[in-house]
N, C-alpha and C positions, 0 to 999 in steps of 0.2 A: 402458551408455551411454544417456542419455535420448533419446527420439525427438522431443522438442520442437524447434521451430524456434528457432535461436539466432543472433543477429547478434553479431559481435565487432568492436568499434571500438578501434583503437589498440593500444599495446604497453606493457608494464610490469606492475606489481602488478595482480592480477586483482580485478575488482569485479563481483559478480553483482547485477543490477538486476531487481527483481520488480515488475511493474505491478499496478494494482488493477483496479477494474471500469470498464466503459464505454470502454476503450481498450486496445490491445495495447502491446507493448514499445516500438517505435520512436516511436509517437505520445506515449506517456507521458513518455519520457526524452529527447526531442529537444533540450531545452535543456541537457542534460548532455553533449552531444557534445564540447564543448571540453575536458572532463576527460580525453578520450582522448589528449591531448597527452603525458601521461606515465603513464597507466594503461590497462590492457586492460579495456574495459567489455564485459561479457557480458550482452547484452540478450535475454532470452527472451520468447517468447509462451507464456503459460499455455494449458493444453488448452482447445480450442474458441475460442481467440483468434488473430487474425492468421493466420500461416501454419502453426500447429501443428495436429496432428490433433484430432479431436473427443475429448472426455473427459467425465468425470463431473461436473466443476464442484464440486470438494470441496477445502477448504483443507488437509486432511490428505494427500490424494494430491498436491496441489501441493507441499506441504512435502517430501515424499519426492523429487519431481522436482528441486526446488531443492537438496536435500541432496546429490544426485549431482553437481551442478555445483560443489560446494565442495571436491572432491578437490584436494589440494595446497595448500589454504588460499586464502581470498579474503575481501575485504571484502564485506559483504552489506547491500543497501539495498532496502527495500520501501515502496511507496506504498499507502495505504488498504488494501483487501483484501489486496494484496500485502505490506503490513506485517504483517498477521496471519500470512500464509504464512511470511514471513521469521522471525518470532518462533518459530514451530513448527519451522522448518528449523534454526534455531540451537540449539534444544533437542535436536534429533536428532543434530547434529554439532558440538557446541561446540568441539571440538578443532581444527576446520577453519575456524573463523571468526576473522578478524583484527580485525574490528570489525563492529558491527551498528548500522544506522541505520534507523529507521522513521518514516514520515511519516503522522501522524494515523491509526494503525491502528484500525479499528472493532472492537476486541476488547471488545465491550460486556458480555460475560459477567463482566468484572472489576468492573463498576460497576452491575450489575442492582439494581433496587429504587429507584433515584433517579427522581424524577418526570420530569425532562427526558429521561433515558435511555429510560424506558418509553414516553414519547410518541414519541420518535424511532423506536424499534423498531416501534411500532405503525404509524407512518406508512409506513416502508419495507416492512413486511410487507404492509400493505394495497395498496401499489403492486404488489408481486409477485403477490398473489392476484387483483387486479382487472384486471391488464393482459391484453390480448387477443393481443399479440405483442411481439417485441423492441422495435420502434419505439415502441409504446404504453408499454412499460415504461420506456424511456429518458425519455420525457416525465414519467411519474409519479414516477420515481426522483428526477429533478432537483428537481421541485416538492416532494417529500417532505422535502428538506433545507431548504425555505423559500425557494428561488430561483425566479425567474420561469421560465415555460415556455421551452424552446429555440425558436429561430426556424425551425430546419430539422429535418426528419426524418432520422435516420441512414440511410446507404446504404453498400454495399460493406463494407469492413473495419469501419467504425463500426457497421453494423447487425449484423454477426456478433458484435462485442464486446457490443453491447446485449443480444442474444439469449443469449449466454453468461452475462452478468450476471444476467439474469432467472432462469436455470435453476440457478445455482450455490447451494451450501449457504449459509445465512445465517451471516455471520461471528460473530454473537453466540453461536453454539453452540460456538465454539472454546474449548478448555481450554488457556490459555496457561501454560507451565511456569515460573511465577515463581520457584520455588525453584531450578530449574536455572539460570535466567538470573542470579539473584542470586549464585550461586557460580561463574559462568562466568569464564574468564580474560580474555575480550576486553572492551574498552570499548564502551559503548552510548550512542547519541545518539537522543533523541526530539524530533522536529521537529513543530511545529504552525504553521498559518497564524494571522496576527493577526486575520483576518476583519474587518479595518478597512475593506475595500472591499465587504463583503457587505451586502445589505439587512438592515434590522433583524429581519425575520422569520427570515432564515437565521442570524443571530447568536443569536436566541432558541432556535431549534430545532437546527440543525446544530452550531454551536460549543458550545452548552451540553451536548450529549451526547458529543461527541468529545474535548473538552479534559480532562474527568475521567479518561479512559483514559490520556492522556499523564501526568497527575499521578500515577496509581497506578504506572505503569511507572517514573517518575522516583524515586518513593519506595521501591518494593519491589525494583526491579532495578538500583538504583544508577546510573541513567542520567542523563547530562547532558541538558539541554534547550536548545532553540533555537526562538525565535518569529520567524517571517519576516514582516516588514511587507509590505503591498501584495498579500497573497494570502489566500485562504480555505482550502478543503480541499486544493487542489493547491499546497502550499507549495514544491514543487520548481521551480516557475516563478518564484520570487522572485529579485530581483536579487542578494541576498547569499547565496543558497543554495549555489551552486557553490563560492564562496570558503570558506565555513564548512565545507562537506563535505570539501573538499580538505585544509584545515588539520587537520581531525579525522583523516583517513586518515594524514597525515604524522606526527601525534603518536602515533597507534596503532602505526605502523611502527617 
């Protein structure tokens, strides 16, 4: 049994929700709480985030943690770095996955060599190397995507999340098991933000690097795609996201 902190919302078919960087479980998935009306949402805090114990900050270790939560079968949803974790966890336990949904996973190893991707990796890596602490990394990380600097320094749970993000293994090092996912019995949905509300710099830097990953997953893992208007990287905050995700679960069931 995992020693991670896990919140469980609602009752019904189980759904494991994996957060990304810069925020723990309940902060990332608060807009999905209404889906607990007819599903049991298993909202975990990855190691060093939220109320979970300290850990190594590694997508492979996280994938092992998530795979433990899939016992008995569950829908699996991952956002950003958590999407990379979800892809790896599904590869470990494909027989336990009812459906897989990933929201703009930065599995950039799938698209290395492209100019926009290498620029993005260089910017995020520079933010990691040059930051003096978690709060400084949060500022540098957000601007590395092409967004404006945040107005507030993180504190409390947000600061712990920023520090964990600063120290975790870069997601572009992950080896996504495309062959396993292509042969897996479960359906897969790849979600991206439209980035229609993002500044031009963010569309040139962030969207240009992350959307090709979605394209590769759609092509090679036989995944369905969804573009959510009114959102950038956090597509789970979009108005249509919950309805589309719920419909996907119902169809998968």
